[in-house]
C-alpha positions as CSV (number, residue, x, y, z in Angstrom):
1,M,96.6,378.1,307.2
2,D,100.3,376.4,307.0
3,I,101.9,377.9,304.1
4,I,105.0,375.5,304.7
5,K,102.8,372.5,304.8
6,L,100.6,373.7,301.5
7,I,104.3,374.1,299.9
8,E,105.5,371.1,301.1
9,N,102.7,368.8,299.5
10,E,102.8,370.8,296.4
11,A,106.3,370.2,295.9
12,R,106.0,366.5,296.8
13,S,103.4,366.1,294.3
14,R,105.8,367.3,291.6
15,G,108.7,365.1,293.3
16,I,110.7,367.8,294.4
17,E,112.3,366.4,297.8
18,K,114.4,369.1,298.3
19,Y,114.0,372.7,298.0
20,K,114.2,376.4,299.6
21,I,111.5,379.2,299.7
22,Q,112.4,382.8,298.6
23,T,110.1,385.8,299.1
24,T,110.2,387.3,295.7
25,F,107.9,390.4,294.7
26,I,106.9,391.2,291.3
27,D,106.4,395.0,290.5
28,I,103.4,395.3,288.0
29,T,104.4,398.5,285.7
30,A,102.0,398.1,282.4
31,A,98.5,396.8,282.4
32,D,99.8,393.4,280.7
33,L,102.7,391.6,281.4
34,I,104.1,388.1,281.0
35,F,106.8,386.8,283.2
36,D,108.9,383.5,282.5
37,L,108.8,381.8,285.9
38,N,112.0,380.1,285.0
39,K,110.9,376.4,285.7
40,Y,110.1,377.5,289.2
41,I,107.0,377.3,291.3
42,Y,105.4,380.6,292.3
43,L,103.0,380.8,295.1
44,F,101.0,383.7,295.1
45,C,100.8,385.2,298.7
46,S,99.9,389.0,298.7
47,E,97.6,390.3,301.5
48,D,96.6,393.0,300.0
49,I,97.1,394.9,296.4
50,D,97.8,398.6,296.1
51,C,95.5,399.8,293.6
52,K,91.9,401.1,293.0
53,I,89.0,399.3,294.7
54,H,87.6,398.2,291.2
55,T,90.8,397.6,289.4
56,K,90.8,393.6,288.4
57,V,94.3,391.6,288.3
58,E,94.3,388.4,286.5
59,L,97.1,385.8,286.9
60,I,97.2,383.4,284.4
61,S,99.6,380.3,283.6
62,G,99.3,377.1,281.7
63,D,98.3,375.4,285.1
64,N,96.1,378.2,286.8
65,Y,94.2,381.2,286.8
66,L,92.9,383.6,289.6
67,A,91.3,386.7,289.2
68,I,91.1,389.3,291.8
69,T,90.4,392.7,292.7
70,K,91.5,394.4,296.3
71,N,87.9,393.6,298.3
72,V,87.8,390.2,296.7
73,L,91.6,389.5,298.0
74,K,90.8,390.7,301.5
75,G,87.7,388.1,301.9
76,M,89.6,385.1,300.2
77,N,91.3,383.7,303.2
78,N,93.1,380.8,302.2
79,S,92.1,380.2,298.7
80,K,93.9,383.2,297.6
81,Y,97.4,380.7,297.9
82,Q,97.7,379.5,294.2
83,F,100.5,378.0,292.2
84,F,101.8,379.0,289.1
85,T,104.5,377.9,286.7
86,G,105.8,378.2,283.3
87,E,104.8,382.0,282.0
88,L,102.7,383.9,284.3
89,E,100.7,386.6,282.4
90,I,99.3,389.6,284.9
91,K,96.5,391.3,283.1
92,T,95.2,394.2,284.9
93,S,92.0,396.0,283.9
94,N,89.4,398.7,285.1
95,Y,92.5,400.8,286.6
96,G,91.2,404.0,285.0
97,K,91.8,406.2,282.0
98,L,94.3,405.3,279.5
99,G,97.6,406.4,280.6
100,S,96.7,406.7,283.9
101,F,98.0,403.2,285.2
102,I,99.7,403.2,288.8
103,P,102.4,400.7,289.3
104,Y,101.8,398.1,292.0
105,R,103.4,395.0,293.6
106,L,102.6,391.5,293.9
107,E,104.0,389.0,296.7
108,F,104.9,385.3,295.8
109,Y,106.7,382.2,297.1
110,K,109.3,381.2,294.9
111,I,109.8,377.3,295.5
112,I,113.6,376.5,294.2
113,P,114.5,372.7,293.9
114,E,117.9,371.8,295.6
115,N,120.1,369.2,294.6
116,K,119.5,365.9,297.0
C-alpha cells in the first residue's frame, strides 16, 4: 500500500494542499486515555502492539472507530491504516487483573498542514 498516496488523498479531501508528515508515538499508560489531536489528522500505522494476545484496544474519535487485538492487527494489512481527528479516546480492556496494566505504545503519522 502506498501510504503517501493515502495521506495525499485524505489531505486533498479535507482541502489541505501542502502539509508535512511527522511520525508520532502515543504512550498508553492507563486503560482509558483521551488525547486532544489539536486539529491535526492522525493516521494509525502501528505494525504491532506490545500487549497480551487477548488485550483489546479501541481507538475512538468523532470521525472513526477501530477495535483491535494483537492478532487482529497482524492480519489487517491495509485496513489498519485509519485516520482520526479531534479527540482520540484509547480504551484498553482484557489486559489482566486490576492493577496489572502494562503500558504500551502506538504509532501514528501526524499530518501537519503548512501555509501555502
